N, C-alpha and C positions, 0 to 999 in steps of 0.2 A: 211956832216951834213944834217939831214932831214929838210924839210920845216915845220914851225909851222902851225898847223891847226886851223881854226876858229871854233867857236861853231857850225856853219852850216855843215861843212864837216868833223868834227873830227870823228874818229872811234867810234862805239857804245860802245866799252868797256871802253872808257873814259866817264866821268860823266858830266851831265848837271849842277849839283849843285856843284860848285867848292869849295873845302876846302881852297885851296890857291886862291889868286887872279887869274882871268882868264889869264891875261898877263903873270904872273909868271908860271902858269901851262903850257901855250903854250911854254914858254922859256925852261922849264925842258924837255918837250918832243922833242923840236927842237934839244937839245943837244945829244940825244941818238944816238949811232952808229947804222948803219943798222943791222938788224938781218939776220941770215942765211935764206936760202929759205924756209926751213920747218917751222920755227917759223913765218916768214912773212906770209906764206900761212895760218897758224893757226889763226893769228890775223885777216886776211881778212875773213876767214870762220866764226870766232866768231862774227865779226861785222855784217856780212850778216844774220846770223841765231840767233842772240841774245843769244849766248852762253856766260855765265859768265866766264871770265878769268881775271887774275890780271893785264895783260898788261905789257909792257916791262919795265916801270919805276920801278914798284914794283918788278917785276921778277929779275931785276938786284940787288935790295936790298937783296932779298932772297938768291940769289947765293953768294953775297958778305958775308952775315952773316954766311952762311954755311961754306964757305972757311975760314973765320976768326977763327972759332972754330975747323977747320979740321974735319968737320962732315963726317961720313961714313955711317950713317943710318938715313933715313928720313921716317916718317910715315905721309902721307898726307890724311887728311879727306876732301873729296869732290874734286875730281880731274877733273871732266868734260872730256874734250877732251885731257887732258894731257899736257896743255901748261906749267903750272908751274912745272909739273913733269919733263919735259925736262931740265929746268933750274936747278932743284935740282940734276938731274942725272949728269949734267955737273959739278956741284960743288963737288959731292962725289967722282968722278973719277972712274976709271975702277974697283977698288976694293970695291967701295961703293955700297949701295943698297937703292932703294926707293920703298916704298909700296904705290901703287896707289889704291884708293878706289872710287867707284862711284856706285850709285844705278841703273844706266841705262846701259844695256848691249850694246846698240848701241854706246853710248859714249865710252865705253871701247874698242870696236872693232875699232872705228876710232882712238882712242888713240894708240892702238897697231900698227896700220899702220904708224902712225906718228913716233913712237918710232923706228920702223924698219928703216925708212928713215933717221932718225936723228942719227942712229948708237948707240942708248943707250938701246936697248931691253934687253941686258944681265944684265943691272943694275936695271931693274924695274920688280916688281911682281905685276900683276894686280889682284885686288879683286873686284868682283861685289857683292854689297849687302849694308847693313846698315853700314855706316862708324863707328858709335859709337860701334856697336856690334863687328865689326872687331877689333877695338882698344881694347875693353874690353877683347878679347880673346888672346891678345899678352902677352907673358911671358917675353920677353926681354925688355931692356930699350933702347931707341933711343937717338940719338944725337939731333935730331930736330923733333918736332911734329908741323905740320902746319894745322891750323883749318880754314876751309872755307866751312862749311856745312850750312844747314838751320839755320837762325839766332836764331830761338826759341830754338835750341839745344845747343847754346853756353854755358849756365850754366852747362849743363850736361857734356859737353866736359871738362870743367875746373875741374870737380870732378874726371874725369878719367885720365887726362893727367899726373899729378905729379908723380904718382908711375910708370909710363911707360917712364919717361924721366930721363936720367942720370944726376948726379950732374954736373953743368956747361953746361948743354944742354939748348936749346932754345925752348920755346913754343911760336909760332908766329901765330897771328890771323888777318885775313883780315876783312875789312868793319866795323871797330869798331867806326867810326865816322858817318857812315850810312847817307851820303850826308848831314851832319849837323843836322840831326833830333835828335841826342842825346842832342842838346842844347835846345830843346823845353821844355817849362815850365811844360806842362801837356800832355805828350805823351800818345796817346791812342792805337797806333799800337802795337800789341803784339811783333813784331820783335824788335821794338825800345826799348820796356820795357826789353826784354831779353838781348839786347846788353848793356843797362844801368846796369842791374843786373850783367852781366858778367864783365864789366869794373870795377865796384866798388869792386867786389869780388877779381878780379885779382890784383888790386892795394893794397888791404888790406891783401892779402895772405902773410903769413910769409915765404912761400917756394920760392917766386919769387921776383926778382928785375925787375920792369916793367916800360917801357916807351911807350907812343903812339906816333908814327911818323905821322905827318899830311901830308902824301903823298897819292895822289889819294883819296881813301875812308877811310883812316886811317888804320894804321898797328900797332898792339900791339906786342911789342917784350918783352918777359919775360924770364929772365935768371934764371935758377934754382940754388939756393944757395947751 
């Protein structure tokens, strides 16, 4: 069992503004099994260089959900250094496939090296460019679409995702509680406003059955009816 971290020494991919009580948050992270060396190295690199990753608590949820629906195809919008991509690749298995997208070629090259070392390269296709444009070009339907792009783009992603997701598939979105800023009475930040718009539209959508999980920064899990 890993040791629980205090606010002072916790990794940077954990948040300062806790959605759950800090003691509970520390407990949840203390329960996580050790990650393999590649994932552990990625966590350290992300912390040192302020690279946004979902972290291991959320990543385990992602892999679990994908395994529960026996997902074989995942489209990931906003993959950064490929941390969550590896968890998806583990979930889909040798016959599955994950589509990595990121606008930064350096991120993609680093991710490629991590995929090689993790032994999942054959399951991942790397795309460098605008994630929304890349999704809009897809003709197939996916088992999972994972949304982790710039927050202002969340409403646009919701308009693109349904037709590219199979019935019974999962549309999963990170950061939907936005360090608690979604609870502000008069938010002024455009990112917060976009997330609020997205959350309202997702819950109102007749195409999805949605729940927000209050883990880390909030994870919206929407099942396509």
